[in-house]
N, C-alpha and C positions, 0 to 999 in steps of 0.2 A: 327607881331610879335608874337609866339607863347608863351605859359606860358605850365611848368610843375607842377601839386599839388602835392610836399612834404611835410611831418608832420614838425611839430614843433623840434624836435629834432635834424633835417637836420642842421641848423643853431647854434646849440650848436658842432656837433660831427666837421664839416669840421674843422674851426680854430679850434679843442682838436688835430685831426686829424694830424694839421699839426705842433704843439705843439706838442706833442709825437714826430713826426717823426727827428723835432727840437732836442729834449729828445736823442735818440736813436742817433743822428747824433754827439751830444756832447761826450757820451759814447762811443766811437767806438773807438777811437783810447788812450784812455787814459790805459797805462797801468795799467791791474790788483795787478800788484802789490803794487801801490799806489792810488787803487781805496778810499782807508781808511785812507790816510793823510791830514792831514790842508795841507792846503797852504801855501807856503812860501815867504816870501817878504827878501833882506838878509839875507839870511839864517835863520832867523827868523820863527817858524808856525806864524799864527795870527789868531785870534780866530777867528774864522769863521767854515763854516761846508763843509765836505769830497761827494766828490762823491758819495762814499758809504751812508754816510748818509742822503743826501740827497735825492737820489733815493730809498731809503728803505723809506722815510717818504714819499715819493709819493706814490710808492705800497697800503698805508695802508689807500689810500682814495678807489679805488675804490669799495670795497665790502661795507664800507658805505656809498659810494651813491645809490651802487645799492639798502640796505633796505632801504635808504632815501628814492627810488622812489617804496620802498615795491615790491621787485623782488630777488630773490634766490639770495644768494650771495654768497653761500659754495664757488665755486670754486675759486673764484676771492679773497676770504681770506688769507691774509698774513702767511706765518708759525708761527709754536707757536716760542714766546719769542720773535716775531717782535715789537710787541705794544709796552716794556720794552726798547728797542733799538735804537724806530726810534720815540714814539707819537712825538705830537706836548710839547712844553715844556723840552723836555729831550736833555739834555747836548751834543753835538757833543764830541766825545770823537776824540781825535789825536790816529790812527791805522794804522802804514805807515809801521806793518808785516804781517796786513792781522789777527791776533787775537781773534779780540770782533766781527768783519761785518761778513755778509755773505759772497762770492767772487761774485767777481762783476756779471759774467753772473748769477750766482742765483736770485741777486737784478734786475738786469735790466730784465730778460724774466720776470722775474714775475713780476713786472711793466709794460710792454708792452701785454703779455695773459691777464692779469686783465681788463686794463684800453682796450684794443678791446672785452670784455663781454659788459662793459657800454656803448660803445659804440652806441655794437647792441640796447640794452636794451632803449635807450635812442632814438634813431631810430625809433622804434617802440613804444615811450608812444606817445600821444596825446595833445593836450592842455589842458585837462583836468587834467591829471596827472599831469604836470608842472604848474600848477593853483591852487594844493592842496597849505595850506600854510603850513608848513616851523614847523616841530615837534619841532628843535632844539632851544628852548624858545632863546639863545645868542644871533641867527644869526638874529630874527624877525626883529630886530628894523632895519637893512641894505639890508637886502637879504630877504623878509617878504615871497614867496614862491620858491616853490620845486623845479623848475624853474630858478631861483635864483642863488641857492644854488648848484646846479649842474652845471652850466653853469657857477658860479663862480671857482669853483673846478676841471673842464677842459679843464681853459683856463686860464685864470690869477691866482691862485694858485700856476701852475704850470710853466706856462710861468717865475710866479715871481723870485721861484723855479732854475730854468734853468738857469736863470741869474747869479744864484750864481754860476753854473758851471761855468757859462763862467768865472764869476770874476776867479776861482780856477784855468783854466785852462792858464787866462794869469799869472798868479802869478808864476803857474809850466813852465811860458816858453813856453807853447803851443802855435799854435796860435788860431786864430777865429776858427767855424767848420764849417759854409757857407762862 
């Protein structure tokens, strides 16, 4: 049996690539005109998140991950105003006419491009990079290292939010993406 030497980042990136691909598939057939709309059950909007909000929220994290890794994050930074729209703790608004949130393609394209920049940085990192204590104090109890945070953000956090998009799709009468 032969073995290949690979860096530790590959173990984070491989499932994260699958997660990002799933997110692209989920978004691919959503009508841009309803990308900002809350899900609807029995004709009533549900207090949940729209795809615009979910993808916009996720699009904030590539720059944060690169900063955490001490890697230049300028190319991954979200456009001005997105922090106010999509940060954790901000309530999603119903935007069925697309007047509040950026366009679907702008949001999804930024998420995909900036996440791919993170993949490159993660694959280039070594065990020492991932083994550093996380500087984010509130995370230390459950994610003590930079590697823990990077892995969580690229995989668990991403898939949790893509599960919300799957729920939205079903509420809107769409089938599964896969």
